[in-house]
Z-matrix of the N, CA and C atoms (Angstrom, degrees):
N
C 1 1.439
C 2 1.524 1 111.09
N 3 1.323 2 116.48 1 138.60
C 4 1.459 3 121.29 2 173.76
C 5 1.517 4 107.69 3 -121.51
N 6 1.325 5 116.18 4 128.25
C 7 1.459 6 119.96 5 177.87
C 8 1.508 7 110.04 6 -73.48
N 9 1.314 8 116.49 7 138.13
C 10 1.458 9 121.90 8 -177.82
C 11 1.522 10 112.14 9 -103.16
N 12 1.318 11 117.47 10 4.43
C 13 1.470 12 121.14 11 176.17
C 14 1.507 13 111.22 12 -120.79
N 15 1.334 14 115.22 13 153.54
C 16 1.463 15 119.90 14 172.21
C 17 1.511 16 114.91 15 74.49
N 18 1.331 17 117.51 16 21.99
C 19 1.442 18 120.38 17 179.96
C 20 1.538 19 111.01 18 -100.16
N 21 1.312 20 115.50 19 164.28
C 22 1.476 21 123.63 20 170.67
C 23 1.503 22 106.69 21 -114.73
N 24 1.343 23 118.07 22 114.16
C 25 1.455 24 122.29 23 -163.99
C 26 1.529 25 111.14 24 -125.86
N 27 1.328 26 116.28 25 132.76
C 28 1.471 27 123.41 26 170.81
C 29 1.522 28 107.93 27 -104.78
N 30 1.343 29 115.88 28 124.00
C 31 1.461 30 121.38 29 179.42
C 32 1.531 31 107.97 30 -119.51
N 33 1.332 32 116.32 31 117.58
C 34 1.464 33 118.90 32 177.49
C 35 1.524 34 108.24 33 -82.96
N 36 1.348 35 115.56 34 147.74
C 37 1.450 36 118.95 35 -176.89
C 38 1.513 37 111.16 36 59.80
N 39 1.312 38 116.74 37 38.59
C 40 1.449 39 120.98 38 -171.14
C 41 1.518 40 117.31 39 -88.85
N 42 1.340 41 116.36 40 7.06
C 43 1.463 42 117.79 41 -175.54
C 44 1.524 43 113.03 42 -100.35
N 45 1.319 44 117.70 43 -8.59
C 46 1.477 45 121.83 44 -178.07
C 47 1.521 46 110.23 45 -142.15
N 48 1.348 47 115.34 46 162.91
C 49 1.440 48 123.21 47 169.68
C 50 1.522 49 114.38 48 55.26
N 51 1.333 50 115.30 49 -137.97
C 52 1.474 51 120.68 50 -179.54
C 53 1.513 52 110.51 51 -60.61
N 54 1.327 53 117.78 52 -39.24
C 55 1.463 54 120.34 53 -179.29
C 56 1.519 55 111.59 54 -59.96
N 57 1.320 56 117.61 55 -42.49
C 58 1.487 57 120.41 56 179.54
C 59 1.517 58 109.59 57 -69.38
N 60 1.320 59 118.04 58 -37.75
C 61 1.455 60 120.68 59 178.18
C 62 1.524 61 109.92 60 -64.46
N 63 1.310 62 117.77 61 -37.86
C 64 1.483 63 121.46 62 175.06
C 65 1.523 64 110.29 63 -63.40
N 66 1.364 65 116.10 64 -44.17
C 67 1.463 66 118.84 65 179.82
C 68 1.522 67 110.87 66 -61.83
N 69 1.339 68 117.62 67 -41.20
C 70 1.465 69 121.24 68 178.99
C 71 1.524 70 110.44 69 -63.48
N 72 1.333 71 117.00 70 -43.27
C 73 1.477 72 121.42 71 -178.88
C 74 1.540 73 109.48 72 -62.07
N 75 1.310 74 115.81 73 -50.77
C 76 1.484 75 119.67 74 -177.97
C 77 1.523 76 112.36 75 -67.30
N 78 1.305 77 116.14 76 -34.24
C 79 1.479 78 120.89 77 177.17
C 80 1.524 79 109.01 78 -63.64
N 81 1.316 80 116.21 79 -43.57
C 82 1.468 81 121.06 80 -179.34
C 83 1.545 82 110.63 81 -63.65
N 84 1.338 83 115.71 82 -29.88
C 85 1.480 84 120.91 83 -177.18
C 86 1.558 85 111.66 84 -87.65
N 87 1.326 86 116.98 85 4.35
C 88 1.460 87 118.77 86 173.05
C 89 1.508 88 115.72 87 82.74
N 90 1.335 89 117.29 88 37.31
C 91 1.454 90 121.77 89 177.98
C 92 1.526 91 110.65 90 -104.79
N 93 1.308 92 115.29 91 157.79
C 94 1.470 93 121.05 92 173.05
C 95 1.515 94 106.53 93 -86.77
N 96 1.346 95 116.27 94 128.44
C 97 1.467 96 119.35 95 -170.96
C 98 1.503 97 111.32 96 -128.57
N 99 1.347 98 114.16 97 134.83
C 100 1.467 99 122.96 98 170.82
C 101 1.524 100 106.77 99 -119.34
N 102 1.331 101 118.02 100 121.80
C 103 1.468 102 119.26 101 173.85
C 104 1.525 103 108.64 102 -111.22
N 105 1.336 104 114.80 103 148.01
C 106 1.473 105 118.08 104 174.97
C 107 1.523 106 107.87 105 -127.99
N 108 1.302 107 114.87 106 158.81
C 109 1.459 108 121.63 107 178.32
C 110 1.501 109 109.94 108 -174.67
N 111 1.328 110 115.68 109 175.28
C 112 1.467 111 120.20 110 -175.05
C 113 1.526 112 112.32 111 -93.96
N 114 1.345 113 118.36 112 -15.10
C 115 1.450 114 121.85 113 -174.64
C 116 1.512 115 111.68 114 -107.15
N 117 1.314 116 116.08 115 106.47
C 118 1.475 117 120.95 116 -174.53
C 119 1.494 118 112.35 117 -62.22
N 120 1.331 119 117.81 118 -35.49
C 121 1.462 120 119.85 119 -178.96
C 122 1.505 121 111.25 120 -64.13
N 123 1.332 122 117.58 121 -41.11
C 124 1.474 123 119.98 122 178.99
C 125 1.521 124 110.83 123 -71.54
N 126 1.312 125 118.27 124 -32.82
C 127 1.470 126 119.69 125 176.73
C 128 1.535 127 109.82 126 -65.36
N 129 1.344 128 117.20 127 -43.37
C 130 1.453 129 120.00 128 178.89
C 131 1.526 130 111.22 129 -63.42
N 132 1.314 131 115.89 130 -39.63
C 133 1.490 132 119.42 131 178.94
C 134 1.526 133 110.86 132 -63.07
N 135 1.334 134 116.28 133 -43.21
C 136 1.471 135 121.38 134 178.35
C 137 1.537 136 110.38 135 -61.05
N 138 1.326 137 116.85 136 -43.60
C 139 1.465 138 121.53 137 -178.51
C 140 1.536 139 110.47 138 -65.13
N 141 1.324 140 117.32 139 -34.33
C 142 1.474 141 120.63 140 177.80
C 143 1.526 142 110.33 141 -70.01
N 144 1.315 143 117.13 142 -36.62
C 145 1.473 144 121.18 143 -175.59
C 146 1.519 145 111.96 144 -80.72
N 147 1.330 146 116.86 145 -30.77
C 148 1.450 147 120.46 146 -177.31
C 149 1.551 148 108.66 147 -116.36
N 150 1.291 149 115.67 148 88.41
C 151 1.471 150 121.14 149 -172.94
C 152 1.513 151 110.83 150 -58.05
N 153 1.339 152 114.91 151 126.14
C 154 1.465 153 120.71 152 175.82
C 155 1.504 154 116.06 153 100.00
N 156 1.349 155 118.13 154 -11.34
C 157 1.448 156 117.36 155 178.42
C 158 1.542 157 109.28 156 -78.17
N 159 1.317 158 115.77 157 158.08
C 160 1.454 159 122.40 158 -178.42
C 161 1.524 160 108.69 159 -110.54
N 162 1.341 161 115.30 160 151.77
C 163 1.460 162 119.79 161 -179.22
C 164 1.518 163 110.68 162 -131.17
N 165 1.336 164 115.23 163 155.66
C 166 1.460 165 120.77 164 177.80
C 167 1.541 166 107.37 165 -148.96
N 168 1.315 167 116.48 166 120.88
C 169 1.459 168 121.29 167 179.28
C 170 1.521 169 109.08 168 -76.50
N 171 1.344 170 117.25 169 126.21
C 172 1.448 171 119.92 170 -173.12
C 173 1.520 172 110.03 171 -160.67
N 174 1.323 173 116.27 172 133.71
C 175 1.462 174 123.11 173 167.82
C 176 1.525 175 107.23 174 -97.53
N 177 1.309 176 117.41 175 108.72
C 178 1.459 177 121.28 176 -171.49
C 179 1.517 178 112.59 177 -71.81
N 180 1.349 179 118.10 178 -10.57
C 181 1.464 180 118.86 179 175.70
C 182 1.537 181 111.18 180 -84.84
N 183 1.305 182 117.31 181 -10.39
C 184 1.464 183 121.88 182 179.80
C 185 1.515 184 109.81 183 -93.07
N 186 1.364 185 118.74 184 116.09
C 187 1.459 186 120.18 185 -176.84
C 188 1.541 187 113.55 186 -56.63
N 189 1.324 188 117.31 187 -38.79
C 190 1.470 189 120.53 188 179.89
C 191 1.517 190 110.76 189 -63.99
N 192 1.317 191 117.34 190 -45.15
C 193 1.456 192 120.87 191 -179.50
C 194 1.512 193 111.94 192 -70.26
N 195 1.339 194 115.96 193 -32.89
C 196 1.483 195 120.16 194 177.19
C 197 1.524 196 108.29 195 -65.50
N 198 1.328 197 118.05 196 -41.85
C 199 1.464 198 121.33 197 179.20
C 200 1.517 199 109.79 198 -66.91
N 201 1.350 200 117.44 199 -37.63
C 202 1.477 201 120.34 200 178.42
C 203 1.531 202 109.70 201 -62.50
N 204 1.337 203 116.67 202 -39.64
C 205 1.478 204 119.30 203 177.16
C 206 1.513 205 110.95 204 -62.28
N 207 1.334 206 116.06 205 -43.05
C 208 1.477 207 119.95 206 177.21
C 209 1.531 208 111.38 207 -57.62
N 210 1.339 209 116.02 208 -48.82
C 211 1.475 210 118.65 209 -179.18
C 212 1.531 211 111.62 210 -63.80
N 213 1.326 212 116.80 211 -40.97
C 214 1.475 213 119.58 212 178.81
C 215 1.530 214 110.07 213 -62.41
N 216 1.325 215 116.45 214 -41.68
C 217 1.446 216 120.33 215 -179.04
C 218 1.542 217 110.77 216 -64.81
N 219 1.303 218 116.12 217 -44.90
C 220 1.478 219 119.89 218 179.25
C 221 1.520 220 111.17 219 -57.51
N 222 1.329 221 115.68 220 -41.75
C 223 1.490 222 120.50 221 -174.84
C 224 1.507 223 112.56 222 -78.90
N 225 1.328 224 115.40 223 -44.91
C 226 1.484 225 120.26 224 -172.32
C 227 1.528 226 113.18 225 -92.68
N 228 1.353 227 117.10 226 -23.58
C 229 1.444 228 122.33 227 -175.85
C 230 1.513 229 112.38 228 -134.77
N 231 1.377 230 115.90 229 57.89
C 232 1.462 231 119.26 230 -177.27
C 233 1.519 232 113.43 231 -62.40
N 234 1.359 233 117.84 232 -20.13
C 235 1.452 234 121.14 233 179.17
C 236 1.520 235 113.74 234 -89.12
N 237 1.332 236 116.17 235 9.31
C 238 1.467 237 119.85 236 -179.24
C 239 1.539 238 110.80 237 -48.82
N 240 1.330 239 115.32 238 127.86
C 241 1.483 240 118.72 239 178.19
C 242 1.517 241 111.77 240 -132.43
N 243 1.343 242 117.90 241 4.54
C 244 1.442 243 118.45 242 179.84
C 245 1.549 244 109.93 243 -148.48
N 246 1.318 245 115.21 244 129.68
C 247 1.470 246 122.35 245 174.78
C 248 1.515 247 107.58 246 -115.84
N 249 1.331 248 115.82 247 130.87
C 250 1.461 249 121.40 248 175.44
C 251 1.536 250 108.56 249 -114.98
N 252 1.315 251 117.52 250 106.85
C 253 1.459 252 123.10 251 179.05
C 254 1.536 253 107.40 252 -85.61
N 255 1.333 254 113.94 253 94.00
C 256 1.472 255 120.53 254 -176.03
C 257 1.531 256 112.98 255 -111.91
N 258 1.341 257 117.62 256 -29.59
C 259 1.469 258 120.26 257 -172.51
C 260 1.515 259 112.05 258 -55.98
N 261 1.328 260 116.10 259 135.25
C 262 1.448 261 119.75 260 179.22
C 263 1.496 262 113.10 261 -167.50
N 264 1.317 263 116.52 262 161.26
C 265 1.465 264 121.70 263 174.78
C 266 1.514 265 108.73 264 -132.14
N 267 1.344 266 117.12 265 160.69
C 268 1.430 267 122.68 266 176.62
C 269 1.502 268 109.52 267 -139.42
N 270 1.323 269 116.87 268 134.24
C 271 1.466 270 121.88 269 -178.11
C 272 1.547 271 108.96 270 -134.31
N 273 1.349 272 114.20 271 143.32
C 274 1.463 273 118.85 272 168.12
C 275 1.529 274 107.59 273 -71.66
N 276 1.342 275 116.77 274 134.77
C 277 1.461 276 120.73 275 -179.01
C 278 1.516 277 108.91 276 -134.63
N 279 1.350 278 116.45 277 128.92
C 280 1.463 279 122.30 278 176.95
C 281 1.501 280 108.04 279 -99.59
N 282 1.325 281 117.75 280 107.25
C 283 1.451 282 122.95 281 -174.58
C 284 1.536 283 112.68 282 -73.79
N 285 1.324 284 116.98 283 -4.25
C 286 1.464 285 119.07 284 177.23
C 287 1.527 286 111.24 285 -88.27
N 288 1.319 287 117.03 286 -3.69
C 289 1.481 288 121.65 287 -172.16
C 290 1.518 289 112.70 288 -109.21
N 291 1.332 290 117.20 289 41.38
C 292 1.451 291 119.46 290 174.64
C 293 1.529 292 112.72 291 87.94
N 294 1.313 293 114.95 292 -161.23
C 295 1.465 294 121.83 293 -174.88
C 296 1.539 295 109.64 294 -75.00
N 297 1.350 296 116.75 295 123.60
C 298 1.468 297 119.41 296 -178.67
C 299 1.537 298 112.04 297 -76.06
N 300 1.281 299 115.17 298 157.98
C 301 1.471 300 121.85 299 174.07
C 302 1.536 301 107.45 300 -80.92
N 303 1.357 302 116.22 301 135.76
C 304 1.455 303 118.91 302 -166.86
C 305 1.530 304 114.81 303 -112.00
N 306 1.330 305 116.49 304 28.61
C 307 1.459 306 119.41 305 -179.92
C 308 1.521 307 111.49 306 -61.45
N 309 1.333 308 117.36 307 -28.27
C 310 1.472 309 119.17 308 179.38
C 311 1.534 310 111.97 309 -64.09
N 312 1.307 311 117.11 310 -34.66
C 313 1.466 312 119.86 311 176.17
C 314 1.515 313 110.27 312 -66.42
N 315 1.343 314 116.17 313 -41.49
C 316 1.466 315 120.15 314 -178.35
C 317 1.535 316 111.44 315 -63.96
N 318 1.318 317 115.85 316 -44.87
C 319 1.486 318 119.33 317 -175.56
C 320 1.525 319 111.97 318 -81.80
N 321 1.339 320 116.03 319 -43.48
C 322 1.477 321 119.15 320 -171.31
C 323 1.524 322 114.04 321 -83.70
N 324 1.346 323 117.46 322 -23.50
C 325 1.487 324 119.75 323 -174.01
C 326 1.520 325 111.56 324 -123.19
N 327 1.340 326 116.19 325 -55.28
C 328 1.476 327 118.72 326 -176.39
C 329 1.539 328 112.10 327 -63.29
N 330 1.340 329 115.85 328 -45.11
C 331 1.477 330 117.33 329 -176.71
C 332 1.517 331 113.72 330 -62.70
N 333 1.372 332 120.49 331 -45.22
C 334 1.465 333 117.49 332 177.72
C 335 1.517 334 114.17 333 -65.44
N 336 1.327 335 116.62 334 -32.30
C 337 1.485 336 118.68 335 176.35
C 338 1.503 337 110.83 336 -63.07
N 339 1.359 338 115.97 337 -49.23
C 340 1.452 339 120.87 338 -176.59
C 341 1.534 340 112.58 339 -69.69
N 342 1.324 341 117.40 340 -40.83
C 343 1.438 342 120.89 341 179.43
C 344 1.529 343 110.86 342 -65.11
N 345 1.339 344 115.73 343 -40.96
C 346 1.468 345 119.15 344 177.34
C 347 1.539 346 109.94 345 -59.56
N 348 1.314 347 116.80 346 -44.47
C 349 1.470 348 120.40 347 -179.50
C 350 1.485 349 111.74 348 -61.85
N 351 1.339 350 116.88 349 -40.09
C 352 1.474 351 120.59 350 179.85
C 353 1.535 352 112.10 351 -65.13
N 354 1.343 353 116.45 352 -33.52
C 355 1.450 354 120.74 353 -171.72
C 356 1.526 355 114.15 354 -96.32
N 357 1.327 356 118.80 355 -12.26
C 358 1.468 357 120.69 356 179.97
C 359 1.535 358 111.88 357 -52.54
N 360 1.346 359 119.52 358 -44.95
C 361 1.480 360 118.47 359 179.62
C 362 1.524 361 113.22 360 -60.18
N 363 1.323 362 116.55 361 -32.36
C 364 1.473 363 120.14 362 179.45
C 365 1.505 364 112.70 363 -75.86
N 366 1.350 365 115.91 364 -33.92
C 367 1.451 366 120.82 365 -179.64
C 368 1.524 367 113.64 366 -79.17
N 369 1.345 368 114.86 367 -31.35
C 370 1.465 369 120.28 368 -174.39
C 371 1.522 370 111.64 369 -58.08
N 372 1.318 371 116.20 370 130.53
C 373 1.460 372 122.01 371 177.45
C 374 1.500 373 113.93 372 86.90
N 375 1.334 374 118.45 373 -5.09
C 376 1.462 375 120.87 374 179.01
C 377 1.531 376 110.52 375 -81.79
N 378 1.335 377 114.61 376 145.04
C 379 1.477 378 119.02 377 174.91
C 380 1.520 379 109.70 378 -65.05
N 381 1.307 380 118.35 379 139.09
C 382 1.463 381 124.26 380 175.52
C 383 1.547 382 111.55 381 60.84
N 384 1.321 383 117.28 382 31.51
C 385 1.473 384 121.03 383 -178.69
C 386 1.516 385 110.33 384 -69.40
N 387 1.345 386 116.06 385 139.34
C 388 1.461 387 120.51 386 -179.22
C 389 1.532 388 110.38 387 -156.58
N 390 1.316 389 114.45 388 148.82
C 391 1.462 390 123.12 389 166.77
C 392 1.504 391 106.99 390 -117.25
N 393 1.329 392 117.11 391 125.88
C 394 1.467 393 122.50 392 -178.80
C 395 1.518 394 107.99 393 -114.31
N 396 1.327 395 116.29 394 122.82
C 397 1.491 396 120.79 395 176.61
C 398 1.542 397 108.39 396 -106.12
N 399 1.323 398 116.43 397 131.29
C 400 1.454 399 121.14 398 173.12
C 401 1.524 400 108.19 399 -97.23
N 402 1.307 401 116.40 400 105.34
C 403 1.462 402 119.95 401 178.81
C 404 1.531 403 108.36 402 -97.58
N 405 1.353 404 118.78 403 -130.38
C 406 1.471 405 119.67 404 -178.65
C 407 1.520 406 109.72 405 -167.18
N 408 1.299 407 114.30 406 145.04
C 409 1.462 408 119.28 407 173.58
C 410 1.518 409 111.87 408 -60.88
N 411 1.347 410 118.06 409 -25.04
C 412 1.467 411 120.26 410 178.59
C 413 1.526 412 112.95 411 -62.85
N 414 1.324 413 117.45 412 -20.03
C 415 1.458 414 119.66 413 177.91
C 416 1.521 415 111.45 414 -63.40
N 417 1.337 416 117.24 415 -19.21
C 418 1.463 417 122.21 416 -175.51
C 419 1.520 418 113.62 417 -114.49
N 420 1.355 419 118.24 418 5.00
C 421 1.456 420 119.80 419 -168.01
C 422 1.533 421 113.98 420 -110.02
N 423 1.347 422 117.57 421 -3.80
C 424 1.463 423 119.02 422 -176.27
C 425 1.497 424 112.07 423 -59.27
N 426 1.365 425 117.10 424 -38.12
C 427 1.465 426 119.95 425 -178.05
C 428 1.527 427 110.51 426 -62.84
N 429 1.313 428 118.35 427 -20.78
C 430 1.480 429 121.81 428 176.55
C 431 1.506 430 112.63 429 -92.84
N 432 1.341 431 116.30 430 5.45
C 433 1.438 432 120.62 431 179.57
C 434 1.510 433 114.34 432 81.30
N 435 1.312 434 117.60 433 11.10
C 436 1.466 435 121.75 434 -179.10
C 437 1.527 436 109.22 435 -102.61
N 438 1.334 437 115.15 436 127.09
C 439 1.465 438 119.35 437 177.42
C 440 1.530 439 114.44 438 97.83
N 441 1.314 440 117.44 439 2.75
C 442 1.462 441 119.42 440 -177.08
C 443 1.526 442 112.54 441 -63.75
N 444 1.316 443 119.27 442 -22.47
C 445 1.448 444 123.01 443 178.75
C 446 1.543 445 111.68 444 -77.45
N 447 1.355 446 117.46 445 -9.98
C 448 1.463 447 121.12 446 176.94
C 449 1.519 448 109.44 447 -125.89
N 450 1.328 449 118.91 448 61.75
C 451 1.439 450 121.70 449 -171.08
C 452 1.519 451 115.68 450 -66.39
N 453 1.330 452 116.60 451 -34.84
C 454 1.473 453 119.46 452 -179.07
C 455 1.537 454 109.01 453 -72.24
N 456 1.304 455 116.10 454 -40.55
C 457 1.470 456 119.91 455 176.49
C 458 1.522 457 109.95 456 -59.19
N 459 1.341 458 116.27 457 -48.92
C 460 1.460 459 119.32 458 -178.96
C 461 1.528 460 111.49 459 -60.38
N 462 1.343 461 116.17 460 -42.08
C 463 1.466 462 119.57 461 178.64
C 464 1.534 463 112.05 462 -63.62
N 465 1.345 464 115.22 463 -39.43
C 466 1.481 465 118.67 464 -178.85
C 467 1.519 466 110.75 465 -67.18
N 468 1.328 467 118.29 466 -37.03
C 469 1.460 468 120.57 467 -179.14
C 470 1.518 469 111.23 468 -76.53
N 471 1.368 470 117.30 469 -32.57
C 472 1.449 471 118.93 470 173.21
C 473 1.509 472 110.84 471 -65.92
N 474 1.334 473 116.56 472 -37.98
C 475 1.451 474 120.40 473 175.60
C 476 1.514 475 111.92 474 -62.90
N 477 1.349 476 116.43 475 -41.70
C 478 1.464 477 120.26 476 179.71
C 479 1.531 478 109.98 477 -64.33
N 480 1.322 479 117.89 478 -36.85
C 481 1.460 480 120.85 479 176.82
C 482 1.534 481 110.44 480 -61.81
N 483 1.332 482 117.14 481 -46.35
C 484 1.458 483 121.52 482 179.06
C 485 1.537 484 110.76 483 -61.47
N 486 1.329 485 114.13 484 -42.44
C 487 1.489 486 118.57 485 179.45
C 488 1.517 487 110.21 486 -62.42
N 489 1.322 488 118.63 487 -43.21
C 490 1.471 489 122.04 488 -179.21
C 491 1.538 490 110.12 489 -60.27
N 492 1.344 491 117.30 490 -40.50
C 493 1.487 492 119.38 491 179.82
C 494 1.516 493 110.49 492 -61.66
N 495 1.329 494 116.41 493 -44.25
C 496 1.475 495 119.12 494 -179.28
C 497 1.520 496 111.77 495 -71.24
N 498 1.355 497 116.46 496 -42.27
C 499 1.442 498 119.75 497 -179.16
C 500 1.528 499 111.67 498 -63.27
N 501 1.309 500 117.45 499 -35.43
C 502 1.452 501 122.76 500 179.19
C 503 1.553 502 110.69 501 -57.43
N 504 1.311 503 114.75 502 -45.59
C 505 1.460 504 118.78 503 179.59
C 506 1.519 505 112.88 504 -67.31
N 507 1.338 506 115.77 505 -41.09
C 508 1.466 507 118.98 506 -175.49
C 509 1.536 508 112.32 507 -74.86
N 510 1.290 509 118.07 508 -31.03
C 511 1.490 510 119.93 509 -175.24
C 512 1.530 511 112.48 510 -90.12
N 513 1.337 512 117.63 511 -13.22
C 514 1.458 513 120.60 512 -178.97
C 515 1.527 514 112.04 513 -53.96
N 516 1.336 515 120.33 514 -43.53
C 517 1.470 516 119.32 515 179.11
C 518 1.530 517 114.03 516 -63.49
N 519 1.344 518 116.85 517 -20.21
C 520 1.463 519 119.93 518 177.61
C 521 1.501 520 112.57 519 -88.64
N 522 1.342 521 117.80 520 -1.15
C 523 1.440 522 120.83 521 -179.46
C 524 1.507 523 114.23 522 78.51
N 525 1.342 524 117.65 523 19.02
C 526 1.444 525 122.17 524 179.58
C 527 1.518 526 109.86 525 -102.91
N 528 1.327 527 117.71 526 115.19
C 529 1.450 528 122.16 527 176.60
C 530 1.532 529 109.18 528 -73.99
N 531 1.316 530 117.95 529 142.40
C 532 1.451 531 123.86 530 174.92
C 533 1.522 532 107.34 531 -118.39
N 534 1.306 533 117.27 532 115.36
C 535 1.457 534 123.83 533 -177.51
C 536 1.506 535 109.82 534 -115.53
N 537 1.314 536 117.06 535 138.31
C 538 1.463 537 121.50 536 176.43
C 539 1.524 538 109.32 537 -116.48
N 540 1.320 539 115.74 538 120.85
C 541 1.463 540 121.44 539 171.19
C 542 1.511 541 108.98 540 -93.76
N 543 1.334 542 118.38 541 126.55
C 544 1.464 543 122.06 542 -175.78
C 545 1.517 544 108.12 543 -117.58
N 546 1.312 545 118.59 544 84.89
C 547 1.488 546 120.54 545 -172.55
C 548 1.522 547 112.43 546 -69.54
N 549 1.339 548 115.76 547 152.12
C 550 1.442 549 122.53 548 166.14
C 551 1.529 550 108.15 549 -83.54
N 552 1.324 551 118.05 550 -155.40
C 553 1.465 552 120.53 551 173.72
C 554 1.532 553 109.80 552 -70.23
N 555 1.311 554 115.93 553 122.25
C 556 1.455 555 122.42 554 -176.47
C 557 1.515 556 109.47 555 -126.96
N 558 1.317 557 116.99 556 139.09
C 559 1.470 558 120.36 557 178.22
C 560 1.528 559 109.87 558 -64.97
N 561 1.315 560 116.09 559 123.78
C 562 1.496 561 121.02 560 -179.34
C 563 1.513 562 108.18 561 -166.09
N 564 1.335 563 116.12 562 -176.71
C 565 1.463 564 122.81 563 176.97
C 566 1.543 565 111.45 564 -89.73
N 567 1.314 566 118.15 565 6.06
C 568 1.456 567 120.35 566 -176.24
C 569 1.516 568 111.30 567 -63.96
N 570 1.334 569 117.29 568 124.80
C 571 1.453 570 124.84 569 175.26
C 572 1.535 571 112.13 570 47.09
N 573 1.320 572 115.20 571 53.67
C 574 1.475 573 118.90 572 -179.32
C 575 1.511 574 112.10 573 -60.75
N 576 1.331 575 117.18 574 -36.77
C 577 1.467 576 120.67 575 -178.54
C 578 1.544 577 110.01 576 -63.31
N 579 1.342 578 115.98 577 -47.26
C 580 1.451 579 119.46 578 -179.58
C 581 1.534 580 112.60 579 -65.40
N 582 1.330 581 116.08 580 -40.39
C 583 1.462 582 119.96 581 -179.67
C 584 1.521 583 111.25 582 -68.10
N 585 1.355 584 116.77 583 -35.50
C 586 1.458 585 120.61 584 176.42
C 587 1.522 586 110.14 585 -64.80
N 588 1.339 587 116.18 586 -40.92
C 589 1.471 588 121.49 587 -179.39
C 590 1.531 589 110.55 588 -62.10
N 591 1.322 590 116.25 589 -34.00
C 592 1.480 591 120.77 590 -178.51
C 593 1.534 592 112.03 591 -98.90
N 594 1.347 593 116.18 592 11.75
C 595 1.462 594 122.27 593 178.38
C 596 1.528 595 110.14 594 54.47
N 597 1.348 596 116.14 595 47.02
C 598 1.464 597 120.65 596 -178.09
C 599 1.529 598 112.82 597 -122.60
N 600 1.331 599 117.44 598 24.37
C 601 1.455 600 118.82 599 177.09
C 602 1.525 601 110.74 600 -64.05
N 603 1.329 602 116.83 601 -30.71
C 604 1.446 603 121.02 602 175.53
C 605 1.531 604 107.82 603 -129.40
N 606 1.301 605 116.04 604 142.22
C 607 1.444 606 121.24 605 178.88
C 608 1.523 607 110.06 606 -153.60
N 609 1.312 608 119.45 607 141.65
C 610 1.463 609 120.46 608 177.24
C 611 1.509 610 112.31 609 -63.33
N 612 1.344 611 116.66 610 -16.42
C 613 1.460 612 120.66 611 -179.53
C 614 1.516 613 112.50 612 -92.76
N 615 1.337 614 117.44 613 -0.16
C 616 1.445 615 120.30 614 -173.59
C 617 1.537 616 109.62 615 -98.01
N 618 1.353 617 116.13 616 124.82
C 619 1.445 618 121.85 617 -178.68
C 620 1.498 619 111.67 618 -85.04
N 621 1.325 620 119.64 619 141.48
C 622 1.479 621 120.58 620 165.86
C 623 1.523 622 109.75 621 -59.49
N 624 1.312 623 116.38 622 142.33
C 625 1.470 624 121.58 623 -175.01
C 626 1.548 625 111.93 624 -56.18
N 627 1.339 626 115.72 625 -43.00
C 628 1.466 627 119.17 626 -177.00
C 629 1.553 628 110.80 627 -66.66
N 630 1.322 629 116.60 628 -37.48
C 631 1.469 630 119.82 629 177.62
C 632 1.507 631 110.70 630 -64.20
N 633 1.350 632 115.75 631 -42.98
C 634 1.447 633 119.43 632 179.64
C 635 1.565 634 110.58 633 -61.87
N 636 1.310 635 114.96 634 -48.00
C 637 1.470 636 118.88 635 -176.20
C 638 1.546 637 110.68 636 -62.52
N 639 1.319 638 116.34 637 -41.01
C 640 1.493 639 118.18 638 178.84
C 641 1.511 640 111.90 639 -58.96
N 642 1.345 641 116.32 640 -43.10
C 643 1.460 642 121.57 641 179.66
C 644 1.529 643 110.77 642 -66.48
N 645 1.339 644 116.62 643 -47.39
C 646 1.469 645 121.36 644 -174.37
C 647 1.536 646 110.84 645 -67.66
N 648 1.328 647 117.53 646 -42.14
C 649 1.445 648 118.85 647 -175.71
C 650 1.530 649 112.22 648 -76.82
N 651 1.330 650 117.32 649 -23.26
C 652 1.470 651 118.95 650 172.22
C 653 1.545 652 109.12 651 -62.77
N 654 1.338 653 115.79 652 -40.41
C 655 1.471 654 119.49 653 178.35
C 656 1.535 655 111.72 654 -71.82
N 657 1.330 656 117.31 655 -35.75
C 658 1.459 657 120.31 656 174.12
C 659 1.505 658 111.81 657 -61.35
N 660 1.320 659 115.90 658 -42.18
C 661 1.470 660 122.32 659 179.72
C 662 1.553 661 109.97 660 -62.15
N 663 1.316 662 116.13 661 -33.26
C 664 1.468 663 120.15 662 178.48
C 665 1.515 664 113.18 663 -76.65
N 666 1.347 665 117.93 664 -9.93
C 667 1.443 666 120.37 665 174.58
C 668 1.492 667 116.03 666 112.87
N 669 1.366 668 119.71 667 3.93
C 670 1.446 669 120.24 668 178.12
C 671 1.522 670 110.82 669 -72.26
N 672 1.323 671 115.93 670 142.80
C 673 1.467 672 121.12 671 -179.64
C 674 1.503 673 112.64 672 -103.74
N 675 1.312 674 119.36 673 -22.13
C 676 1.464 675 123.23 674 178.85
C 677 1.508 676 108.63 675 -130.86
N 678 1.339 677 115.46 676 107.05
C 679 1.458 678 120.09 677 -167.79
C 680 1.517 679 108.74 678 -112.47
N 681 1.335 680 114.88 679 103.70
C 682 1.434 681 121.80 680 -177.98
C 683 1.538 682 109.72 681 -96.42
């Protein structure tokens, strides 16, 4: 069981999409929330809509800014007991056209690994401590021919899944739960250009972000560690 009230939570990419839906859910449940992101305008909008949440502008792929986030969290949120690694990007990539740009690996895989490592000492020993990774159902769908147009994204999320499995075993002795949320298609701003190109901005199979979060976190609260 994971308590959903009375926590101090850092949510990366918390101003839009699933991250913002997570912030709204945890805000409603009475938690102290810090969200970070790269777009100051969206952070300000989130802070206006969710009274009392805190924001921090940060590019998690930048080591200096990542360290600044760590220092800010230590000083302003010493009771932090939950990290939600949600920030991510998705791009269409044509592997026949030379060497692809790998920012998806930096944001979707490298950043959560490094941020988790930085924050483990702060989380260790805290009541209800948890690290939550938001991966993707696309990590498991390539064999069915789904997601081939976003190969780097799929690889990054498959890597995050593998990392969560290993991290769960290693952090258990420290009392830190490791939970993986594996979303299906969810309404968000993720890869709008690619979705527009494939006429997939709307789909009967696509869940609203808040509906997805409500379902997933109910199962997290019940004690599930891998929520598909």
